[in-house]
C-alpha positions in Angstrom: 94.3 106.9 115.3 97.7 105.3 114.5 99.5 106.7 111.4 99.5 103.1 110.2 95.9 102.2 110.4 94.7 98.9 109.0 93.4 99.3 105.4 92.4 97.1 102.5 94.0 97.8 99.1 92.5 96.3 96.0 93.6 95.9 92.4 92.8 93.7 89.4 95.4 91.0 90.2 95.6 91.1 94.0 94.0 92.3 97.2 95.8 93.2 100.4 93.8 92.9 103.5 94.7 93.3 107.2 96.4 90.1 108.6 94.2 88.0 110.8 94.7 84.8 112.8 91.8 83.5 110.7 94.1 83.4 107.7 96.3 80.7 109.3 95.3 77.7 107.2 95.4 79.6 103.9 98.8 81.1 104.7 100.1 77.6 105.6 98.9 76.3 102.3 100.4 79.2 100.4 103.8 78.7 102.0 103.6 75.0 101.1 103.4 76.0 97.4 107.1 75.7 96.7 108.1 74.8 100.3 109.2 78.4 100.6 110.6 78.0 104.2 113.5 75.9 102.8 115.1 79.0 101.2 118.1 79.5 103.4 118.6 83.2 102.6 115.2 84.4 103.7 112.9 83.9 106.7 109.6 82.4 105.5 107.4 80.6 108.1 106.8 76.9 107.7 103.2 75.7 108.1 104.1 74.6 111.7 105.5 78.1 112.5 102.7 80.1 110.8 100.7 80.7 114.0 103.8 82.1 115.8 104.6 84.3 112.8 101.0 85.7 112.6 101.2 86.4 116.4 104.6 88.1 116.0 103.4 90.4 113.2 100.2 91.3 115.0 102.2 92.1 118.1 104.4 94.5 116.2 101.2 96.1 114.7 99.9 96.6 118.3 103.2 98.5 119.1 102.8 100.7 116.0 105.9 99.6 114.2 104.3 97.3 111.6 101.2 97.1 109.5 100.9 93.4 108.2 98.8 92.3 105.3 97.6 89.0 103.9 97.7 89.0 100.1 95.0 87.4 98.0 95.0 86.5 94.3 92.3 87.6 91.8 90.2 84.6 92.8 90.3 85.5 96.5 92.7 82.7 97.5 95.4 83.5 100.1 98.7 84.0 98.4 101.1 85.2 101.0 102.1 88.0 103.4 103.6 91.5 103.2 104.0 94.4 105.6 104.8 98.0 106.1 107.6 97.7 108.7 110.1 99.9 110.7 107.5 102.6 110.5 108.8 106.1 111.3 105.8 108.4 111.7 107.9 111.4 112.5 110.1 111.2 109.4 107.3 109.7 107.3 109.3 106.6 106.2 108.3 102.9 106.0 109.9 99.8 104.7 108.0 97.3 102.6 109.2 93.9 103.6 108.7 90.5 105.2 107.1 89.7 101.9 106.6 86.2 100.5 104.3 84.8 97.8 103.2 81.3 96.8 105.3 80.0 94.0 102.3 79.8 91.6 102.1 83.6 91.5 105.8 84.5 91.4 107.0 86.3 88.2 103.4 87.3 87.4 101.5 90.7 87.5 100.6 89.8 91.1 103.8 91.1 92.7 103.9 94.2 90.5 100.4 95.2 91.5 101.0 94.5 95.2 103.9 96.9 95.2 102.0 99.5 93.2 99.2 99.4 95.8 101.6 99.6 98.8 103.7 102.3 97.3 100.6 104.3 96.2 99.2 104.2 99.7 102.5 105.1 101.3 103.2 108.1 99.1 99.7 109.3 98.4 97.8 108.6 101.7 100.5 108.3 104.3 102.6 111.2 102.9 105.9 109.2 103.0 109.1 110.9 101.9 110.8 107.6 101.2 110.0 103.9 101.1 112.7 101.3 101.7 113.2 97.7 100.6 115.8 95.4 102.2 117.0 92.0 101.1 119.8 89.5 101.5 122.8 89.9 99.3 122.4 86.3 98.3 118.8 86.6 97.2 119.2 87.5 93.5 115.5 87.0 92.7 114.4 89.5 95.4 117.1 92.0 94.4 116.1 91.8 90.7 112.4 92.3 91.6 113.2 95.3 93.8 115.3 96.9 91.0 112.5 96.2 88.5 110.3 98.4 90.6 112.6 101.3 90.1 114.1 101.4 93.6 117.7 102.5 93.8 120.4 100.8 95.9 121.4 103.0 98.8 124.1 100.6 100.0 124.9 97.3 101.7 124.9 96.8 105.5 127.8 94.3 106.0 127.3 91.6 108.7 123.9 93.3 109.4 122.3 90.3 111.1 122.6 86.7 111.9 120.5 84.2 110.0 118.7 81.2 111.6 121.5 78.9 110.2 124.2 81.0 111.9 125.5 82.8 108.8 125.9 86.5 108.8 123.7 88.4 106.4 124.8 91.3 104.2 121.6 93.4 103.7 121.1 95.4 100.5 119.1 98.5 101.2 117.0 100.1 98.4 114.6 103.1 98.4 112.2 105.1 96.3 111.7 108.7 97.3 108.6 110.8 97.0 110.2 112.8 94.1 110.8 109.6 92.2 107.3 108.2 92.8 105.5 109.7 89.8 108.0 108.1 87.4 108.0 104.8 89.3 104.2 104.8 89.3 104.0 105.3 85.5 106.6 102.5 85.0 104.7 100.0 87.2 101.4 100.9 85.5 103.1 100.4 82.1 104.4 97.0 83.2 100.9 95.9 84.3 99.2 97.3 81.1 101.6 96.1 78.4 100.5 93.1 76.4 101.9 89.7 77.6 102.8 86.6 75.7 100.2 83.8 76.0 
């Protein structure tokens, strides 16, 4: 059995299930909520490109380097995608990335719980020694969300890759280590449990 075997992770605000081609229409609708593919500093599939993106992710899963998930909200509606990627079974490291969420659920408990579920599985079931997050230097929303999780900035990879519009991307690399996980877990639980303004 692959180290990254498909699994379903369930919380109060979200559910993460194995990505399937059957999720195409729901994912296309979720990406249309906010026209997320128009963000120049990230790569989110358009409705027209969703089938190819699903095929790409499932192909990487077959090679053992990615475990893609479809995310669902508390009502069972498809909300987006996320993955374990750049899997390193020998050194027990994964990156949580290629994540996007419908605009209606951004800045809500949904993302916090998705990350809590993914980190919990990585550290407590897969035995990871570190989990990485990477994002574009010019994606302040993503950087702030990663930092709110408790991840620390390891550094910035200058001119790391070329974006679809031809610009060069500086990639900010963050991580959480296994020693840090108990405190991060307590912090994420507190964020989810604290009273929220109506």
